[in-house]
N, C-alpha and C positions, 0 to 999 in steps of 0.2 A: 806162858808165852815163850819162855826160853826153850822148852821142850819142842814146841811147834817150830821154832826157828831152826832147831837141829835137823828137822825133817825137810826144811825148805831148800830147794835146789838153787834158787836165785836169792841170795841173801839181801839184795837191795830192794826187793819187792815183797810186800806182805801177801801171804797166801789167802785163799778164800776162808780157810779154817781159822786163820789168825784174825781176820776181819770179823767173822761170825762170833768168835770168842770175845772180842772187844765189844761188839754190839750188845751181847748178852750182859756183859758187865756194866756197860754204860747205861743201858735201858733201866737198870735199877729195879728189877722185878721184885716186888714186895708182897709178901703174903699177908701181913698185918701192918697197916700203916700207923704205927704207934704214935708218932708225933702229931698227926692230924687228929687222931682220937683224943689225945691229951689236950690239944688246943680247943677242940669242940666241947670237951667236958669242962675245961676251964672257963669258957665263955658262956656256959649255961645251956648247951644244946640239949634238947629233950631226948634225942637218940644219937649220942656221940659215935656209936659203932655202926651207924647206918652207912658210913663211907666205905666199909670193908669190901663189899661186893663190887661196887663201881670202881674202886681203886684196883682190885685184882683184875677186873676185866680190862681196864685201861692199860695197865702195865703189860698184860698178856698180849693185847692187840699191838702195842708199840714194839714189844720184843719180837713178835711174829713178823710185823712189817719190816723191821730192820734185818732179820735173818733172811727173809725172802729177797729183800733188796740185795743183800750181800751175795746170795746164791746166784741171782740173775746177773749181777755185775761180774761175778767170778766166771760164769759161763761165757759171757761176752768177751772177757779178757782172753780166755783160753781158745777161742775160735780162730 
């Protein structure tokens, strides 16, 4: 974020790239949701790893939605 701020012309406003970076970090894209697998295994799930594909898809969709929103709002701001 500090490096992106160095490239920013207006230091009081976050750039679209800064917002996109923040969204990707906040959306918590996880490849293998280990905590959920551990909980499912602990409570006797027949297939504790069945959550992997839905979790990957859900985090990908939320990350993509956030990035698209940041890009749209960035364009709107710069018009």
